[in-house]
Each structure stands twice: as C-alpha cells, then as structure tokens.
VEXFITOR-849303 format. One record per atom (N, C-alpha, C): residue in one letter; z negated, y negated, x. Coordinates in steps of 0.1 Angstrom, whole numbers, plus 2048, in hexadecimal, padded with zeros to 3 digits. Atoms other than C-alpha are relative to their C-alpha. Example, Ala and Ser with C-alpha at 12.3 -4.5 7.8 and 13.67 -1.06 7.14 Angstrom:
REM VEXFITOR-849303
a80080C809 a7B282D87B a8007F4809 s80080B7F7 s7B980B889 s7F87F57F8 
END
This chain:
REM VEXFITOR-849303
x8097FF808 xB24477CCF x8067FC7F5 x7F67FB80E xB2D47ECA8 x7FD7F37FD x802807806 xB31465C90 x7F78057F6 x80C7F980D xB19468C71 x8047F67F5 x7FB80C805 xB1E453C55 x7F27FC7FF x80A802800 xB0243EC4C x7F28017ED x807804810 xAE943EC2D x7F5800802 x80F807803 xACC429C25 x7F38097FB x80F7F7801 xAA943AC23 x8027FD7EE x7FD80380B xAAB43EBFE x7F680A7F6 x80E7FC80A xA9144ABE0 x80B814800 x7F47F57FD xA9E472BDB x8097FC7F4 x7F4806808 xABF477BCA x80680D7FF x7F77F6801 xAC6496BC0 x8118067FC x7F2803801 xAED495BB9 x8067FD80E x7F78097F1 xAF147EBDD x7FD817807 x8037FA7F6 xADE499BEF x809810800 x7F97F07FF xAF44B9BDF x8117F8802 x7F38047FF xB1549EBE5 x7FA802810 x8087FD7EF xB014A2C0A x80680D807 x7FE7F2801 xB024C7C06 x813805803 x7F67FE808 xB244C9BFE x80A7FA80A x7F48037FC xB374B1C14 x7FC80C80E x8017FB7F5 xB234C0C35 x8048137FD x7F67F2802 xB314E5C27 x8118017FE x7F17FE7FE xB564DEC26 x8037F5811 x8008027F2 xB514CBC4A x7F980E80A x8017F37FF xB424EBC52 x80A80A800 x7F57F87FD xB5B500C4D x8137FC7FD x7F38067FA xB794EAC54 x800803809 x7FE7FB7F3 xB704EBC74 x7FF812801 x7FC7EC7FA xB6A515C73 x813805800 x7EE7FD803 xB8F515C65 x80B7FD80B x7F78057F5 xB994FFC83 x80080580D x8027F57F3 xB89516C9A x80380E7FD x7FA7ED7FD xB95538C8E x8127FC7FC x7EE7FC805 xBB852DC80 x8048057F4 x7FF7FE811 xBB8537C5B x7FD7F67FF x7FF80F810 xBC351EC41 x7FC8087F4 x8017F580C xBC2539C27 x7F67F97F4 x80680480B xBA552BC11 x8037F27FD x7FD80B805 xBB0508C15 x80F7F37FC x7EE807800 xBD7502C1B x80680D804 x7FD810809 xBEC4FDC0B x7FE8007F4 x8077FF80E xBE54EBBEE x80B8057FB x7F97F7809 xBFA4F8BD6 x8017FE7F0 x8027FF808 xC054F1BB5 x80D8087F4 x7F57FB801 xC19503B9A x7FC8027ED x80280480C xC224FAB75 x80C8067F9 x7F680080B xC36504B58 x80C7FB800 x7FC80A806 xC564F3B52 x80E8087FA x7F67FC809 xC6F4FEB36 x7FE80B800 x8037F17FA xC70524B40 x7FE80480C x7FF7F77F4 xC6C527B62 x7F57F8807 x80A8047FC xC4D524B77 x8087F480C x7FE8077ED xC4E50BB98 x7F07FD806 x8088007FB xC3850BBB3 x8047F580A x7FA80B7F2 xC374EBBCA x7F4805807 x8068017F4 xC264ECBED x7FF7F480A x7FB80B7F4 xC1F4D1C03 x7F9807812 x8047F57F2 xC254E3C29 x8057F5809 x7FB8097F1 xC274C3C43 x7FD80880E x8028017F9 xC304CBC63 x80880F7FF x7FF7F1805 xC394F2C5A x8177FC802 x7F27FD7FB xC634FBC63 x7FF8097EE x7F67F780A xC7450EC40 x7FC81180A x8017F87F7 xC7452CC60 x7EF8097FD x8147F57FE xC49532C5D x7FE7FB7F1 x8077FA815 xC44536C32 x80A80C802 x7FB7F280B xC4C558C1F x7FA7FD7F6 x8037FD80F xC4A55FBFE x804807802 x8037F080C xC4157EBEE x8027FE7F6 x80380080F xC45583BCC x7FE8157FD x8037F3803 xC345A6BBF x7F98047F5 x80380380F xC315ADB9C x8007F7800 x800812802 xC2358BB94 x7FC7FE805 x80080C7F5 xC1757DBAE x8047FD80B x7FB8067F2 xC2556BBC8 x7F77FC80A x8077FE7F6 xC1C569BED x8057F5809 x7FD80A7F5 xC1A546C02 x7FE803813 x8018027F1 xC1754BC27 x8097F980A x7F68047F8 xC1F53DC43 x7F87FC80B x8028067F5 xC1552EC66 x7FF7F5802 x7FF80A7FB xC0E50BC74 x7FB7F980E x8048027F3 xC10502C93 x7F77F8806 x8058057FB xBFA4F5CAB x8077F5806 x7EF8087F9 xC0B4D6CBF x7F480080F x80C7FD7F5 xBFB4D8CDF x7FE7F2806 x8018107F6 xC014B1CEE x7F37FE800 x80D8057FE xBDC4ACCEC x7F8808808 x8107FD800 xBC34BBCFC x7F37FF7F9 x8087FF80C xBA64C4CE4 x7F17F980E x80A80C7F9 xB8C4AECFE x8077F27FC x7FB80F7FB xBA3490CFA x8027FD7EE x7FE802811 xB9D493CD5 x7F77F57F9 x80A805802 xB8947ACC2 x8018037F2 x8037F8816 xB90484C99 x80A807800 x7F37F580A xBA24A5C8F x7FB8047F3 x8027FD80D xBA64AAC6E x8078137FD x7ED7F0805 xBCD4C2C6B x7F880C803 x8047F27FE xBC84E5C6A x809806809 x7F57FC7FD xBDD4FCC7A x7FC8117FE x8037F47FE xBDF521C7A x80E80A7F7 x7F97F680B xBEA53BC60 x7FB8007F8 x806802811 xBEA53AC3A x80380A7F7 x7F77F680E xBF0550C1B x7FD7FC7F1 x803800811 xBED548BF8 x8058047F6 x7F87F480B xBF155FBDD x7FD7FB7F1 x80580580B xBF3553BB6 x80D80A7F4 x7F87F680D xBF656EB98 x8057F37F0 x7F380880C xC1655EB80 x7FA80B7EF x8057FA811 xC08563B5A x80B8097FB x7F77F9807 xC28572B50 x80A80880B x7F27F77FC xC4858AB56 x8087F580A x7F980C7FE xC5C575B6D x808809806 x7EA7FB804 xC85580B79 x7FE7F8812 x7FB8007F0 xC84586BA0 x8087FA804 x7F27FE7FD xCA3584BA5 x8067EF800 x7FE8097FD xCAA564B9C x7F67F1800 x80B8087F8 xC8A551BAF x8087FA807 x7FB8047FC xC97537BC2 x7F67F6804 x80D80B7FC xC8351DBE0 x80A7F4808 x7FA80A7FA xC8E4FEBEF x7EE7F6807 x80D8077F7 xC784EAC0A x8047F6808 x80080C7F9 xC7C4C8C11 x7F97EF801 x8088117FA xC6C4ABC25 x7F0806801 x80C7FA7F8 xC4F4C4C29 x7FA8037EF x8057FD813 xC494CEBFE x808809803 x7F97EF808 xC544F8BF5 x7FE7FB7F4 x7FF801809 xC604F7BD7 x80B80F7F9 x7FE7F5809 xC63519BC1 x8038007F2 x7FE7FF80B xC77523BA4 x7FC80C7F9 x8007F3808 xC6B540B8F x7FE8017F5 x7FC7FB80E xC7A548B72 x7F880B7FC x8077F380A xC6A559B55 x80D80E7FB x7F37F9808 xC7F579B4B x8028057F2 x7F780280C xC92581B2E x7F38047F6 x8057FB80D xC77595B19 x7F47FA802 x807808800 xC5D57EB26 x8017F07F5 x802812809 xC6A559B15 x8018087F0 x8077FD807 xC6055AAF7 x8117FD7F7 x7F67F9804 xC7D563ADA x7FB7FA7EE x801802810 xC7D554AB4 x80980A7F9 x7FB7F4804 xC8656EA9A x7FF7F97F3 x7F980580E xC95562A77 x7FC8097F6 x8027F080C xC85575A5D x7FF7FE7ED x7FA80380E xC95579A38 x7F48077FA x80880280B xC81573A1A x8018077F6 x7F97F8808 xC8658EA02 x7F87FF7EC 
END
C-alpha cells in the first residue's frame, strides 16, 4: 500500500493544484528514470562559474569512482559522462522507499569564451568533481594604453 500525503479538503486553490501537479509529474519522471536507467535529465547537478580567468565546473557525484567518469571538450562544449552502478544487495521487492537513481548520465554545457584545452585540469575528491578550465590568451580581456596627442 502506498503512503499518500493527506491534504484537508479546501476551497479551490489554483496555485495549490499546480503545485500538486508539479509534485505528481516529478514523481512520474523520477520513477520512469529509475526504470530506464537513464539519468541524463537530472543527474548530476553541476555548478559552473568564473573565478579569475578560469571557469570552474563543480559536480557532486556520490557513489561514483573516478574511473566511471569521462570528461571531453569539443570546441567550447564540455561534456560530462558516466555511469552510476546499482547496488544489488537489496531485492527490489524488499524496498520500502527508493529515491536514489542508477544508470548512465551525460550532461553538456557550452562555455561562453574560447578556452585553452591543453591546460584543463580535473580533480575528484570525496565525491566532488572539480574541473578548472582556463581561458585562451585571445579570450582574456586586455588593457591597451592609448596616447593622447
């Protein structure tokens, strides 16, 4: 028997109905992702920000080894691929509640500037991937002194 959130009978509330619809759609999508093994739509969460003259990509990848992660750059697009392997210790019928997702994932992001592909570095520690992507010399802002005559 499924556990359903109880909501008292109320007057018509369009915002509440929209939030209920959103919750139901999220549950449906998460269930279908769990069954297909495709995590591409929602996993992993990624932050990309500029720090000095570098872009930093950070992603939390719990339960994944660095051997299961593949990072590629083509033109100005960085792609993060990998596989989160399912633990087979528990039988499916023994689950009470399961929200963790397993399977393949792929996320691609276009960077706004020309980057120096040869100097890209990645570190992976405690389930957090950090990729440092330096700007190419021609993309760095330059200041030119102009003499006034």
